[in-house]
C-alpha positions, 0 to 999 in steps of 0.5 A: 289860360282861361281853360287852365284856370277853369281846369285848376278851379275844379280840381281845387273844388273837387280836392276840398270836398275830398279833404272835408270828407276825409277831415270829418271821418278822420275826426270820427275814426280817431275819437270812436276807434277806442271805444269800440269793442265786441261788448259796445256792439252786443250789450245794452246801454248803461248809466244813460249811454256812458256805460254798456253798448248799443245792441238794443239800438241797433237792432231798432235801427235795422228793423226801422230801416226795414220798415222804411225800405220794405214801403218805399221800394216797391211804391217808389219803383211803381210811381217812378214806372208810372211817370216814365212809362204811362203818363201820357205825354200827348193828352194835356190833362195827363200831362198836366197831371204827371207835372203836377205829381213831378212838382208835389215829389220835388216840394216833398223832397225838401220839406224839413224832416221836423215837419215829417216828424209832426206829421208821422206823429200825428198820422202814424202815431195818434190817428192810426193808433201805432204810438211810438213804435218802430213801425210808426217811425219806419213808416214816417221815414218811407215818406221821407225817402219816397220823393228822392227815390221815386224822382231819381228812378224816374230820371234813369228810366227816362235816360233809357234810349227810346231805341229799346222800347222800339226794339222790344215792341218790334220783337212783340214784347209786351209793355209789361215785359219790356219794363220788367226785362229791358228797361229796369235793368237799363235804369239799375245805376239810377235805382241803386243811386236812389237807394243809396240816397234813401238809406243814407237819409233813413239811417241818419235821420234824427228829427222825424224819429223823435217823434215817431219811434221814441227814446227807449233803449231796450230790446225791441220785442216787436214792430210795435215796441218803441225803439231808439235809433242810432241817430237818436242815440248819438244825438242825446249822447252828445246834447243831454248826457255829461260824459257822453262824448266817447260812446257818441263818436263810437256810435258814429263810427258805427252809423257811418260803417253801417251806411257804407255796408248797407250802400254797398249791399244795395248796389251788389243786390241791384247788380245782381238782381236786374242781371238775372232779369236780363239772363232771364229774357 
């Protein structure tokens, strides 16, 4: 009887999560589809966003995301590999240093996004002189994505069986080759999960970008131009623009679709890239 009750509770909890997800998605789809068109995707906003489209905003969002992922992926993978493979485990000093880094990453993962926004404004926008720009916003998002991405990748690398490491050493492979051709491909599910989490957080971020990339809704000419992200646009339409709800729902639908597409592309790219590493070895 206890096992049945526990199983029923698990299924009910999972069902509640699925129903809630479809409820939210259904509300966005129903209220957003009627406002969608090709002109909405390509045109610039008019009348404070009530009319026109989201073309420049979509471009700014993709550029901000490109900067964030371009910085966080190589840096995050490097730190994750060091924590998993090169952080000394026998040395008390090395072990304490690695533990301090992990504790710091866990603390940074829980920092509110508004704090990252204030930091990005003070450091990137003012101190480095980047101003309100796509580059400033992307670098701020990279700081937000890194803790989650590093810890997820490190967990995946640490979960790889030590027999793989010993087998690579027995075959005479260097440590770098073993990491590149064996450990990273074996940890590809965790790396893909870290990418998905990073993409989701970066794409849907609002508070940090208000202080760094700005509100400007024109087409950006370079990374040094200010650009309004899609999440910021949705916030502005729903909170500050009377009659902006239809455009806000349509923009939210595009944002959800964009996150799904980017996650699928990240999963496909990760699988394809690491499969090539395995075949190359």
